[in-house]
PyMOL Python script that loads the backbone (N, CA, C, O; Angstrom):
from pymol import cmd

cmd.read_pdbstr("""\
ATOM      1  N   MET A   1      23.657 -49.673 -31.958  1.00  0.00           N
ATOM      2  CA  MET A   1      24.650 -49.040 -32.698  1.00  0.00           C
ATOM      3  C   MET A   1      25.952 -50.032 -32.812  1.00  0.00           C
ATOM      4  O   MET A   1      26.905 -49.675 -33.505  1.00  0.00           O
ATOM      5  N   THR A   2      25.969 -51.207 -32.160  1.00  0.00           N
ATOM      6  CA  THR A   2      26.941 -52.004 -32.293  1.00  0.00           C
ATOM      7  C   THR A   2      26.911 -52.701 -33.733  1.00  0.00           C
ATOM      8  O   THR A   2      27.911 -53.001 -34.385  1.00  0.00           O
ATOM      9  N   GLU A   3      25.513 -52.912 -34.129  1.00  0.00           N
ATOM     10  CA  GLU A   3      25.260 -53.444 -35.333  1.00  0.00           C
ATOM     11  C   GLU A   3      25.591 -52.815 -36.586  1.00  0.00           C
ATOM     12  O   GLU A   3      26.002 -53.371 -37.605  1.00  0.00           O
ATOM     13  N   VAL A   4      25.322 -51.352 -36.357  1.00  0.00           N
ATOM     14  CA  VAL A   4      25.312 -50.389 -37.378  1.00  0.00           C
ATOM     15  C   VAL A   4      26.850 -50.135 -37.420  1.00  0.00           C
ATOM     16  O   VAL A   4      27.158 -49.707 -38.533  1.00  0.00           O
ATOM     17  N   CYS A   5      27.980 -50.260 -36.536  1.00  0.00           N
ATOM     18  CA  CYS A   5      29.173 -50.195 -36.808  1.00  0.00           C
ATOM     19  C   CYS A   5      29.787 -51.272 -37.509  1.00  0.00           C
ATOM     20  O   CYS A   5      30.729 -50.938 -38.228  1.00  0.00           O
ATOM     21  N   ARG A   6      29.500 -52.445 -37.479  1.00  0.00           N
ATOM     22  CA  ARG A   6      29.648 -53.617 -38.020  1.00  0.00           C
ATOM     23  C   ARG A   6      29.109 -53.397 -39.346  1.00  0.00           C
ATOM     24  O   ARG A   6      29.850 -53.667 -40.291  1.00  0.00           O
ATOM     25  N   LEU A   7      28.010 -52.977 -39.567  1.00  0.00           N
ATOM     26  CA  LEU A   7      27.640 -52.630 -41.250  1.00  0.00           C
ATOM     27  C   LEU A   7      28.541 -51.858 -41.714  1.00  0.00           C
ATOM     28  O   LEU A   7      29.135 -52.277 -42.707  1.00  0.00           O
ATOM     29  N   ALA A   8      28.906 -50.602 -41.205  1.00  0.00           N
ATOM     30  CA  ALA A   8      29.804 -49.627 -41.615  1.00  0.00           C
ATOM     31  C   ALA A   8      31.042 -50.299 -42.026  1.00  0.00           C
ATOM     32  O   ALA A   8      31.327 -50.299 -43.224  1.00  0.00           O
ATOM     33  N   ASN A   9      31.813 -50.874 -41.173  1.00  0.00           N
ATOM     34  CA  ASN A   9      32.972 -51.601 -41.364  1.00  0.00           C
ATOM     35  C   ASN A   9      32.918 -52.675 -42.792  1.00  0.00           C
ATOM     36  O   ASN A   9      33.741 -52.727 -43.706  1.00  0.00           O
ATOM     37  N   ALA A  10      31.720 -53.441 -42.625  1.00  0.00           N
ATOM     38  CA  ALA A  10      31.642 -54.177 -43.851  1.00  0.00           C
ATOM     39  C   ALA A  10      31.613 -53.464 -45.127  1.00  0.00           C
ATOM     40  O   ALA A  10      32.077 -54.007 -46.130  1.00  0.00           O
ATOM     41  N   GLU A  11      31.181 -52.467 -45.166  1.00  0.00           N
ATOM     42  CA  GLU A  11      31.039 -51.428 -46.235  1.00  0.00           C
ATOM     43  C   GLU A  11      32.256 -50.644 -46.448  1.00  0.00           C
ATOM     44  O   GLU A  11      32.156 -49.629 -47.137  1.00  0.00           O
ATOM     45  N   VAL A  12      33.278 -50.936 -46.004  1.00  0.00           N
ATOM     46  CA  VAL A  12      34.692 -50.371 -45.789  1.00  0.00           C
ATOM     47  C   VAL A  12      34.581 -48.678 -45.353  1.00  0.00           C
ATOM     48  O   VAL A  12      35.184 -47.806 -45.980  1.00  0.00           O
ATOM     49  N   HIS A  13      33.794 -48.433 -44.295  1.00  0.00           N
ATOM     50  CA  HIS A  13      33.562 -47.310 -43.774  1.00  0.00           C
ATOM     51  C   HIS A  13      34.135 -47.523 -42.199  1.00  0.00           C
ATOM     52  O   HIS A  13      33.359 -47.525 -41.244  1.00  0.00           O
ATOM     53  N   PRO A  14      35.169 -47.649 -42.093  1.00  0.00           N
ATOM     54  CA  PRO A  14      35.572 -47.974 -40.510  1.00  0.00           C
ATOM     55  C   PRO A  14      35.347 -47.098 -39.481  1.00  0.00           C
ATOM     56  O   PRO A  14      35.668 -45.916 -39.354  1.00  0.00           O
ATOM     57  N   LEU A  15      34.628 -47.997 -38.625  1.00  0.00           N
ATOM     58  CA  LEU A  15      34.398 -47.166 -37.218  1.00  0.00           C
ATOM     59  C   LEU A  15      34.854 -47.891 -36.005  1.00  0.00           C
ATOM     60  O   LEU A  15      34.688 -49.105 -35.894  1.00  0.00           O
ATOM     61  N   ASP A  16      35.385 -47.216 -35.158  1.00  0.00           N
ATOM     62  CA  ASP A  16      35.863 -47.866 -33.875  1.00  0.00           C
ATOM     63  C   ASP A  16      34.523 -48.273 -32.917  1.00  0.00           C
ATOM     64  O   ASP A  16      34.142 -47.421 -32.114  1.00  0.00           O
ATOM     65  N   GLU A  17      33.892 -49.413 -32.988  1.00  0.00           N
ATOM     66  CA  GLU A  17      32.868 -49.880 -32.594  1.00  0.00           C
ATOM     67  C   GLU A  17      32.713 -49.512 -31.224  1.00  0.00           C
ATOM     68  O   GLU A  17      31.719 -48.850 -30.926  1.00  0.00           O
ATOM     69  N   GLY A  18      33.688 -49.891 -30.176  1.00  0.00           N
ATOM     70  CA  GLY A  18      33.670 -49.248 -28.839  1.00  0.00           C
ATOM     71  C   GLY A  18      33.739 -47.821 -28.521  1.00  0.00           C
ATOM     72  O   GLY A  18      33.131 -47.470 -27.510  1.00  0.00           O
ATOM     73  N   ALA A  19      34.362 -46.940 -29.191  1.00  0.00           N
ATOM     74  CA  ALA A  19      34.289 -45.548 -29.087  1.00  0.00           C
ATOM     75  C   ALA A  19      33.033 -45.092 -29.576  1.00  0.00           C
ATOM     76  O   ALA A  19      32.381 -44.324 -28.869  1.00  0.00           O
ATOM     77  N   ILE A  20      32.604 -45.453 -30.676  1.00  0.00           N
ATOM     78  CA  ILE A  20      31.265 -45.049 -31.243  1.00  0.00           C
ATOM     79  C   ILE A  20      30.184 -45.385 -30.318  1.00  0.00           C
ATOM     80  O   ILE A  20      29.362 -44.499 -30.084  1.00  0.00           O
ATOM     81  N   VAL A  21      30.036 -46.690 -29.671  1.00  0.00           N
ATOM     82  CA  VAL A  21      28.881 -46.886 -28.965  1.00  0.00           C
ATOM     83  C   VAL A  21      28.960 -46.046 -27.787  1.00  0.00           C
ATOM     84  O   VAL A  21      28.018 -45.343 -27.419  1.00  0.00           O
ATOM     85  N   GLN A  22      30.429 -46.135 -27.007  1.00  0.00           N
ATOM     86  CA  GLN A  22      30.359 -45.489 -25.819  1.00  0.00           C
ATOM     87  C   GLN A  22      30.185 -43.736 -25.909  1.00  0.00           C
ATOM     88  O   GLN A  22      29.849 -43.054 -24.941  1.00  0.00           O
ATOM     89  N   LYS A  23      30.465 -43.233 -27.168  1.00  0.00           N
ATOM     90  CA  LYS A  23      30.109 -41.869 -27.412  1.00  0.00           C
ATOM     91  C   LYS A  23      28.668 -41.587 -27.188  1.00  0.00           C
ATOM     92  O   LYS A  23      28.180 -40.832 -26.348  1.00  0.00           O
ATOM     93  N   ASN A  24      28.014 -42.382 -28.155  1.00  0.00           N
ATOM     94  CA  ASN A  24      26.487 -42.366 -28.117  1.00  0.00           C
ATOM     95  C   ASN A  24      25.950 -42.492 -27.170  1.00  0.00           C
ATOM     96  O   ASN A  24      24.949 -41.779 -27.108  1.00  0.00           O
ATOM     97  N   MET A  25      26.183 -43.278 -26.068  1.00  0.00           N
ATOM     98  CA  MET A  25      25.637 -43.762 -25.036  1.00  0.00           C
ATOM     99  C   MET A  25      25.845 -42.438 -23.863  1.00  0.00           C
ATOM    100  O   MET A  25      24.996 -42.031 -23.070  1.00  0.00           O
ATOM    101  N   SER A  26      27.029 -42.019 -24.021  1.00  0.00           N
ATOM    102  CA  SER A  26      27.510 -40.844 -23.128  1.00  0.00           C
ATOM    103  C   SER A  26      26.652 -39.715 -23.650  1.00  0.00           C
ATOM    104  O   SER A  26      25.913 -39.244 -22.786  1.00  0.00           O
ATOM    105  N   ASP A  27      26.575 -39.245 -24.668  1.00  0.00           N
ATOM    106  CA  ASP A  27      25.863 -38.193 -25.417  1.00  0.00           C
ATOM    107  C   ASP A  27      24.306 -38.287 -25.145  1.00  0.00           C
ATOM    108  O   ASP A  27      23.657 -37.250 -25.012  1.00  0.00           O
ATOM    109  N   THR A  28      23.715 -39.518 -25.063  1.00  0.00           N
ATOM    110  CA  THR A  28      22.419 -39.912 -24.830  1.00  0.00           C
ATOM    111  C   THR A  28      22.087 -39.455 -23.518  1.00  0.00           C
ATOM    112  O   THR A  28      21.095 -38.736 -23.394  1.00  0.00           O
ATOM    113  N   ASP A  29      22.890 -39.822 -22.350  1.00  0.00           N
ATOM    114  CA  ASP A  29      22.880 -39.588 -21.166  1.00  0.00           C
ATOM    115  C   ASP A  29      22.718 -38.093 -20.661  1.00  0.00           C
ATOM    116  O   ASP A  29      22.178 -37.671 -19.638  1.00  0.00           O
ATOM    117  N   ARG A  30      23.388 -37.384 -21.754  1.00  0.00           N
ATOM    118  CA  ARG A  30      23.568 -35.931 -21.231  1.00  0.00           C
ATOM    119  C   ARG A  30      22.286 -35.169 -21.900  1.00  0.00           C
ATOM    120  O   ARG A  30      21.984 -34.034 -21.531  1.00  0.00           O
ATOM    121  N   MET A  31      21.626 -35.796 -22.808  1.00  0.00           N
ATOM    122  CA  MET A  31      20.650 -35.235 -23.454  1.00  0.00           C
ATOM    123  C   MET A  31      19.184 -34.743 -22.758  1.00  0.00           C
ATOM    124  O   MET A  31      18.688 -35.566 -21.988  1.00  0.00           O
ATOM    125  N   LYS A  32      18.646 -33.816 -22.905  1.00  0.00           N
ATOM    126  CA  LYS A  32      17.299 -33.744 -22.186  1.00  0.00           C
ATOM    127  C   LYS A  32      16.396 -34.875 -22.886  1.00  0.00           C
ATOM    128  O   LYS A  32      16.767 -35.471 -23.897  1.00  0.00           O
ATOM    129  N   LEU A  33      15.276 -35.086 -22.294  1.00  0.00           N
ATOM    130  CA  LEU A  33      14.333 -36.122 -22.511  1.00  0.00           C
ATOM    131  C   LEU A  33      13.483 -35.472 -23.915  1.00  0.00           C
ATOM    132  O   LEU A  33      12.674 -34.545 -23.951  1.00  0.00           O
ATOM    133  N   ASN A  34      13.917 -36.194 -24.836  1.00  0.00           N
ATOM    134  CA  ASN A  34      12.843 -35.930 -26.115  1.00  0.00           C
ATOM    135  C   ASN A  34      12.409 -37.279 -26.756  1.00  0.00           C
ATOM    136  O   ASN A  34      12.591 -38.377 -26.230  1.00  0.00           O
ATOM    137  N   LYS A  35      11.846 -37.072 -27.889  1.00  0.00           N
ATOM    138  CA  LYS A  35      11.085 -37.919 -28.595  1.00  0.00           C
ATOM    139  C   LYS A  35      11.811 -38.264 -29.838  1.00  0.00           C
ATOM    140  O   LYS A  35      12.155 -37.266 -30.472  1.00  0.00           O
ATOM    141  N   ALA A  36      12.154 -39.450 -30.385  1.00  0.00           N
ATOM    142  CA  ALA A  36      12.720 -39.590 -31.595  1.00  0.00           C
ATOM    143  C   ALA A  36      11.701 -39.104 -32.997  1.00  0.00           C
ATOM    144  O   ALA A  36      10.470 -39.130 -32.990  1.00  0.00           O
ATOM    145  N   SER A  37      12.407 -38.753 -33.935  1.00  0.00           N
ATOM    146  CA  SER A  37      11.555 -38.194 -35.226  1.00  0.00           C
ATOM    147  C   SER A  37      10.561 -39.184 -35.495  1.00  0.00           C
ATOM    148  O   SER A  37       9.394 -38.892 -35.757  1.00  0.00           O
ATOM    149  N   MET A  38      11.065 -40.512 -35.426  1.00  0.00           N
ATOM    150  CA  MET A  38      10.021 -41.577 -36.068  1.00  0.00           C
ATOM    151  C   MET A  38       9.033 -41.724 -34.985  1.00  0.00           C
ATOM    152  O   MET A  38       7.911 -41.640 -35.485  1.00  0.00           O
ATOM    153  N   LEU A  39       8.976 -41.906 -33.729  1.00  0.00           N
ATOM    154  CA  LEU A  39       7.910 -41.569 -32.875  1.00  0.00           C
ATOM    155  C   LEU A  39       7.017 -40.411 -33.047  1.00  0.00           C
ATOM    156  O   LEU A  39       5.799 -40.560 -32.949  1.00  0.00           O
ATOM    157  N   LEU A  40       7.597 -39.161 -33.320  1.00  0.00           N
ATOM    158  CA  LEU A  40       7.012 -38.186 -33.564  1.00  0.00           C
ATOM    159  C   LEU A  40       5.948 -38.454 -34.862  1.00  0.00           C
ATOM    160  O   LEU A  40       4.725 -38.527 -34.743  1.00  0.00           O
ATOM    161  N   ASP A  41       6.550 -38.554 -35.864  1.00  0.00           N
ATOM    162  CA  ASP A  41       5.925 -39.133 -37.219  1.00  0.00           C
ATOM    163  C   ASP A  41       4.603 -40.187 -36.795  1.00  0.00           C
ATOM    164  O   ASP A  41       3.483 -39.932 -37.240  1.00  0.00           O
ATOM    165  N   PHE A  42       4.798 -41.217 -36.028  1.00  0.00           N
ATOM    166  CA  PHE A  42       4.016 -42.124 -35.851  1.00  0.00           C
ATOM    167  C   PHE A  42       2.803 -41.698 -34.999  1.00  0.00           C
ATOM    168  O   PHE A  42       1.683 -42.147 -35.244  1.00  0.00           O
ATOM    169  N   GLU A  43       3.054 -40.753 -33.911  1.00  0.00           N
ATOM    170  CA  GLU A  43       1.996 -40.075 -33.394  1.00  0.00           C
ATOM    171  C   GLU A  43       1.273 -38.955 -34.092  1.00  0.00           C
ATOM    172  O   GLU A  43       0.155 -38.587 -33.732  1.00  0.00           O
ATOM    173  N   ALA A  44       1.982 -38.380 -35.174  1.00  0.00           N
ATOM    174  CA  ALA A  44       1.352 -37.588 -35.649  1.00  0.00           C
ATOM    175  C   ALA A  44       0.416 -37.935 -36.933  1.00  0.00           C
ATOM    176  O   ALA A  44      -0.298 -37.117 -37.514  1.00  0.00           O
ATOM    177  N   GLY A  45       0.564 -39.335 -37.266  1.00  0.00           N
ATOM    178  CA  GLY A  45       0.093 -40.360 -38.311  1.00  0.00           C
ATOM    179  C   GLY A  45       0.803 -39.964 -39.621  1.00  0.00           C
ATOM    180  O   GLY A  45       0.189 -39.879 -40.685  1.00  0.00           O
ATOM    181  N   ARG A  46       1.930 -39.762 -39.516  1.00  0.00           N
ATOM    182  CA  ARG A  46       2.661 -39.379 -40.887  1.00  0.00           C
ATOM    183  C   ARG A  46       3.464 -40.614 -41.360  1.00  0.00           C
ATOM    184  O   ARG A  46       3.764 -41.490 -40.548  1.00  0.00           O
ATOM    185  N   PRO A  47       3.718 -40.673 -42.303  1.00  0.00           N
ATOM    186  CA  PRO A  47       4.589 -41.900 -42.975  1.00  0.00           C
ATOM    187  C   PRO A  47       5.716 -41.968 -42.064  1.00  0.00           C
ATOM    188  O   PRO A  47       6.275 -41.008 -41.535  1.00  0.00           O
ATOM    189  N   LEU A  48       6.035 -43.386 -41.916  1.00  0.00           N
ATOM    190  CA  LEU A  48       7.481 -43.410 -41.258  1.00  0.00           C
ATOM    191  C   LEU A  48       8.557 -43.742 -42.171  1.00  0.00           C
ATOM    192  O   LEU A  48       8.201 -44.255 -43.232  1.00  0.00           O
ATOM    193  N   GLU A  49       9.792 -43.560 -41.986  1.00  0.00           N
ATOM    194  CA  GLU A  49      10.815 -43.802 -42.849  1.00  0.00           C
ATOM    195  C   GLU A  49      11.678 -44.937 -42.489  1.00  0.00           C
ATOM    196  O   GLU A  49      12.903 -44.864 -42.395  1.00  0.00           O
ATOM    197  N   VAL A  50      10.887 -46.111 -42.271  1.00  0.00           N
ATOM    198  CA  VAL A  50      11.175 -47.342 -41.961  1.00  0.00           C
ATOM    199  C   VAL A  50      12.288 -47.846 -43.114  1.00  0.00           C
ATOM    200  O   VAL A  50      13.352 -48.371 -42.785  1.00  0.00           O
ATOM    201  N   GLU A  51      11.943 -47.643 -44.345  1.00  0.00           N
ATOM    202  CA  GLU A  51      12.954 -48.211 -45.469  1.00  0.00           C
ATOM    203  C   GLU A  51      14.062 -47.669 -45.354  1.00  0.00           C
ATOM    204  O   GLU A  51      15.112 -48.308 -45.274  1.00  0.00           O
ATOM    205  N   ALA A  52      13.965 -46.209 -45.326  1.00  0.00           N
ATOM    206  CA  ALA A  52      15.064 -45.301 -45.451  1.00  0.00           C
ATOM    207  C   ALA A  52      16.205 -45.513 -44.352  1.00  0.00           C
ATOM    208  O   ALA A  52      17.425 -45.468 -44.512  1.00  0.00           O
ATOM    209  N   ILE A  53      15.582 -45.720 -43.373  1.00  0.00           N
ATOM    210  CA  ILE A  53      16.428 -45.720 -42.204  1.00  0.00           C
ATOM    211  C   ILE A  53      16.685 -47.424 -41.802  1.00  0.00           C
ATOM    212  O   ILE A  53      17.879 -47.721 -41.820  1.00  0.00           O
ATOM    213  N   LEU A  54      15.988 -48.267 -41.540  1.00  0.00           N
ATOM    214  CA  LEU A  54      16.144 -49.563 -41.238  1.00  0.00           C
ATOM    215  C   LEU A  54      16.112 -50.643 -42.197  1.00  0.00           C
ATOM    216  O   LEU A  54      16.612 -51.740 -41.947  1.00  0.00           O
ATOM    217  N   GLY A  55      15.469 -50.330 -43.421  1.00  0.00           N
ATOM    218  CA  GLY A  55      15.547 -51.153 -44.482  1.00  0.00           C
ATOM    219  C   GLY A  55      16.978 -51.217 -45.275  1.00  0.00           C
ATOM    220  O   GLY A  55      17.561 -52.269 -45.540  1.00  0.00           O
ATOM    221  N   THR A  56      17.332 -50.209 -45.528  1.00  0.00           N
ATOM    222  CA  THR A  56      19.145 -49.845 -45.957  1.00  0.00           C
ATOM    223  C   THR A  56      19.866 -50.582 -45.177  1.00  0.00           C
ATOM    224  O   THR A  56      20.544 -51.452 -45.724  1.00  0.00           O
ATOM    225  N   ALA A  57      19.927 -50.439 -43.615  1.00  0.00           N
ATOM    226  CA  ALA A  57      20.578 -51.277 -42.887  1.00  0.00           C
ATOM    227  C   ALA A  57      20.373 -52.889 -43.080  1.00  0.00           C
ATOM    228  O   ALA A  57      21.341 -53.649 -43.090  1.00  0.00           O
ATOM    229  N   THR A  58      19.138 -53.305 -43.220  1.00  0.00           N
ATOM    230  CA  THR A  58      18.951 -54.579 -43.078  1.00  0.00           C
ATOM    231  C   THR A  58      19.318 -55.404 -44.543  1.00  0.00           C
ATOM    232  O   THR A  58      19.516 -56.616 -44.621  1.00  0.00           O
ATOM    233  N   ARG A  59      19.349 -54.602 -45.475  1.00  0.00           N
ATOM    234  CA  ARG A  59      19.788 -55.018 -46.846  1.00  0.00           C
ATOM    235  C   ARG A  59      21.246 -55.129 -46.923  1.00  0.00           C
ATOM    236  O   ARG A  59      21.725 -56.142 -47.432  1.00  0.00           O
ATOM    237  N   ILE A  60      22.158 -54.014 -46.383  1.00  0.00           N
ATOM    238  CA  ILE A  60      23.378 -54.160 -46.160  1.00  0.00           C
ATOM    239  C   ILE A  60      23.830 -55.306 -45.405  1.00  0.00           C
ATOM    240  O   ILE A  60      24.905 -55.806 -45.737  1.00  0.00           O
ATOM    241  N   ALA A  61      23.181 -55.800 -44.446  1.00  0.00           N
ATOM    242  CA  ALA A  61      23.483 -56.928 -43.422  1.00  0.00           C
ATOM    243  C   ALA A  61      23.619 -58.073 -44.278  1.00  0.00           C
ATOM    244  O   ALA A  61      24.566 -58.860 -44.292  1.00  0.00           O
ATOM    245  N   ARG A  62      22.332 -58.099 -45.166  1.00  0.00           N
ATOM    246  CA  ARG A  62      22.188 -59.523 -45.938  1.00  0.00           C
ATOM    247  C   ARG A  62      22.944 -59.604 -47.044  1.00  0.00           C
ATOM    248  O   ARG A  62      23.154 -60.747 -47.449  1.00  0.00           O
ATOM    249  N   LYS A  63      23.464 -58.615 -47.713  1.00  0.00           N
ATOM    250  CA  LYS A  63      24.727 -58.371 -48.408  1.00  0.00           C
ATOM    251  C   LYS A  63      25.783 -58.775 -48.081  1.00  0.00           C
ATOM    252  O   LYS A  63      26.512 -59.319 -48.911  1.00  0.00           O
ATOM    253  N   HIS A  64      26.137 -58.627 -46.844  1.00  0.00           N
ATOM    254  CA  HIS A  64      27.494 -59.187 -46.301  1.00  0.00           C
ATOM    255  C   HIS A  64      27.257 -60.480 -45.049  1.00  0.00           C
ATOM    256  O   HIS A  64      28.010 -60.812 -44.133  1.00  0.00           O
ATOM    257  N   ALA A  65      26.135 -60.924 -45.378  1.00  0.00           N
ATOM    258  CA  ALA A  65      25.664 -62.127 -44.602  1.00  0.00           C
ATOM    259  C   ALA A  65      26.111 -61.689 -43.136  1.00  0.00           C
ATOM    260  O   ALA A  65      26.954 -62.377 -42.559  1.00  0.00           O
ATOM    261  N   LEU A  66      25.653 -60.735 -42.612  1.00  0.00           N
ATOM    262  CA  LEU A  66      26.132 -60.191 -41.007  1.00  0.00           C
ATOM    263  C   LEU A  66      24.576 -60.370 -40.521  1.00  0.00           C
ATOM    264  O   LEU A  66      23.643 -59.889 -41.164  1.00  0.00           O
ATOM    265  N   PRO A  67      24.400 -61.143 -39.273  1.00  0.00           N
ATOM    266  CA  PRO A  67      23.376 -61.287 -38.318  1.00  0.00           C
ATOM    267  C   PRO A  67      23.300 -59.910 -37.566  1.00  0.00           C
ATOM    268  O   PRO A  67      24.243 -59.442 -36.929  1.00  0.00           O
ATOM    269  N   THR A  68      21.918 -59.239 -37.730  1.00  0.00           N
ATOM    270  CA  THR A  68      21.596 -58.107 -37.088  1.00  0.00           C
ATOM    271  C   THR A  68      20.112 -58.251 -36.261  1.00  0.00           C
ATOM    272  O   THR A  68      19.139 -57.547 -36.531  1.00  0.00           O
ATOM    273  N   PRO A  69      20.122 -59.038 -35.466  1.00  0.00           N
ATOM    274  CA  PRO A  69      18.996 -59.314 -34.776  1.00  0.00           C
ATOM    275  C   PRO A  69      18.120 -58.217 -34.224  1.00  0.00           C
ATOM    276  O   PRO A  69      16.892 -58.286 -34.270  1.00  0.00           O
ATOM    277  N   PHE A  70      18.818 -57.145 -33.672  1.00  0.00           N
ATOM    278  CA  PHE A  70      18.332 -56.112 -33.251  1.00  0.00           C
ATOM    279  C   PHE A  70      17.615 -55.225 -34.160  1.00  0.00           C
ATOM    280  O   PHE A  70      16.459 -54.833 -34.005  1.00  0.00           O
ATOM    281  N   LEU A  71      18.518 -54.902 -35.263  1.00  0.00           N
ATOM    282  CA  LEU A  71      17.915 -54.168 -36.353  1.00  0.00           C
ATOM    283  C   LEU A  71      16.704 -54.915 -37.128  1.00  0.00           C
ATOM    284  O   LEU A  71      15.711 -54.320 -37.547  1.00  0.00           O
ATOM    285  N   ASP A  72      16.907 -56.147 -37.241  1.00  0.00           N
ATOM    286  CA  ASP A  72      15.661 -57.155 -38.065  1.00  0.00           C
ATOM    287  C   ASP A  72      14.578 -56.972 -37.117  1.00  0.00           C
ATOM    288  O   ASP A  72      13.447 -56.961 -37.603  1.00  0.00           O
ATOM    289  N   THR A  73      14.703 -56.815 -35.770  1.00  0.00           N
ATOM    290  CA  THR A  73      13.280 -56.793 -35.066  1.00  0.00           C
ATOM    291  C   THR A  73      12.761 -55.524 -35.183  1.00  0.00           C
ATOM    292  O   THR A  73      11.543 -55.372 -35.277  1.00  0.00           O
ATOM    293  N   LEU A  74      13.681 -54.397 -35.190  1.00  0.00           N
ATOM    294  CA  LEU A  74      13.101 -53.204 -35.260  1.00  0.00           C
ATOM    295  C   LEU A  74      12.367 -52.784 -36.480  1.00  0.00           C
ATOM    296  O   LEU A  74      11.318 -52.150 -36.594  1.00  0.00           O
ATOM    297  N   TYR A  75      13.167 -53.288 -37.362  1.00  0.00           N
ATOM    298  CA  TYR A  75      12.627 -53.296 -38.899  1.00  0.00           C
ATOM    299  C   TYR A  75      11.242 -54.038 -38.958  1.00  0.00           C
ATOM    300  O   TYR A  75      10.238 -53.496 -39.421  1.00  0.00           O
ATOM    301  N   ALA A  76      11.257 -55.111 -38.537  1.00  0.00           N
ATOM    302  CA  ALA A  76       9.968 -55.870 -38.621  1.00  0.00           C
ATOM    303  C   ALA A  76       8.636 -55.261 -37.769  1.00  0.00           C
ATOM    304  O   ALA A  76       7.456 -55.375 -38.100  1.00  0.00           O
ATOM    305  N   LEU A  77       9.088 -54.693 -36.772  1.00  0.00           N
ATOM    306  CA  LEU A  77       8.089 -54.006 -35.888  1.00  0.00           C
ATOM    307  C   LEU A  77       7.534 -52.717 -36.558  1.00  0.00           C
ATOM    308  O   LEU A  77       6.350 -52.463 -36.779  1.00  0.00           O
ATOM    309  N   LEU A  78       8.507 -52.036 -36.806  1.00  0.00           N
ATOM    310  CA  LEU A  78       8.034 -50.652 -37.408  1.00  0.00           C
ATOM    311  C   LEU A  78       7.436 -50.827 -38.832  1.00  0.00           C
ATOM    312  O   LEU A  78       6.476 -50.161 -39.219  1.00  0.00           O
ATOM    313  N   HIS A  79       8.017 -51.698 -39.532  1.00  0.00           N
ATOM    314  CA  HIS A  79       7.233 -51.935 -40.789  1.00  0.00           C
ATOM    315  C   HIS A  79       5.710 -52.409 -40.447  1.00  0.00           C
ATOM    316  O   HIS A  79       4.840 -51.763 -41.030  1.00  0.00           O
ATOM    317  N   LEU A  80       5.381 -53.195 -39.792  1.00  0.00           N
ATOM    318  CA  LEU A  80       4.113 -53.504 -39.459  1.00  0.00           C
ATOM    319  C   LEU A  80       3.395 -52.204 -38.747  1.00  0.00           C
ATOM    320  O   LEU A  80       2.259 -51.896 -39.110  1.00  0.00           O
ATOM    321  N   ALA A  81       4.070 -51.448 -37.734  1.00  0.00           N
ATOM    322  CA  ALA A  81       3.468 -50.099 -37.350  1.00  0.00           C
ATOM    323  C   ALA A  81       3.247 -49.151 -38.341  1.00  0.00           C
ATOM    324  O   ALA A  81       2.398 -48.277 -38.169  1.00  0.00           O
ATOM    325  N   ALA A  82       3.993 -49.226 -39.490  1.00  0.00           N
ATOM    326  CA  ALA A  82       3.748 -48.152 -40.615  1.00  0.00           C
ATOM    327  C   ALA A  82       2.564 -48.520 -41.538  1.00  0.00           C
ATOM    328  O   ALA A  82       2.059 -47.645 -42.242  1.00  0.00           O
ATOM    329  N   LYS A  83       2.166 -49.630 -41.552  1.00  0.00           N
ATOM    330  CA  LYS A  83       1.259 -50.000 -42.519  1.00  0.00           C
ATOM    331  C   LYS A  83      -0.398 -49.523 -41.847  1.00  0.00           C
ATOM    332  O   LYS A  83      -0.784 -49.635 -40.683  1.00  0.00           O
ATOM    333  N   PRO A  84      -1.065 -49.033 -42.918  1.00  0.00           N
ATOM    334  CA  PRO A  84      -2.474 -48.627 -42.494  1.00  0.00           C
ATOM    335  C   PRO A  84      -3.076 -49.850 -42.198  1.00  0.00           C
ATOM    336  O   PRO A  84      -2.769 -50.954 -42.647  1.00  0.00           O
ATOM    337  N   GLU A  85      -4.137 -49.507 -41.248  1.00  0.00           N
ATOM    338  CA  GLU A  85      -5.010 -50.783 -40.708  1.00  0.00           C
ATOM    339  C   GLU A  85      -6.055 -51.209 -41.572  1.00  0.00           C
ATOM    340  O   GLU A  85      -6.827 -50.392 -42.075  1.00  0.00           O
ATOM    341  N   ASN A  86      -6.134 -52.439 -41.780  1.00  0.00           N
ATOM    342  CA  ASN A  86      -7.243 -53.059 -42.794  1.00  0.00           C
ATOM    343  C   ASN A  86      -8.587 -52.622 -42.197  1.00  0.00           C
ATOM    344  O   ASN A  86      -8.712 -52.518 -40.976  1.00  0.00           O
ATOM    345  N   PRO A  87      -9.634 -52.354 -43.080  1.00  0.00           N
ATOM    346  CA  PRO A  87     -10.769 -51.938 -42.442  1.00  0.00           C
ATOM    347  C   PRO A  87     -11.543 -53.410 -42.188  1.00  0.00           C
ATOM    348  O   PRO A  87     -12.634 -53.444 -41.619  1.00  0.00           O
TER     349      PRO A  87
END
""", "prot")
cmd.dss("prot")
cmd.show_as("cartoon", "prot")
cmd.util.cbc("prot")
cmd.orient("prot")
């Protein structure tokens, strides 16, 4: 979330990084246990929305020369997971 807030700020959509991160952590702590939609898609063999979700964020980061090591790692790993296996 910290990296996402920095990207939003770079795109002139100001977000209070501290407040957003804390709110998301608090909200997550109160949620019942569930699976993320991309995990459900992966488990069901459906296409993953890697480009729409993480690809967009990584492209914005490059545009603004912002380091996003966590988003970059997730993007790379999920991009690999989304590719069909070679026979």
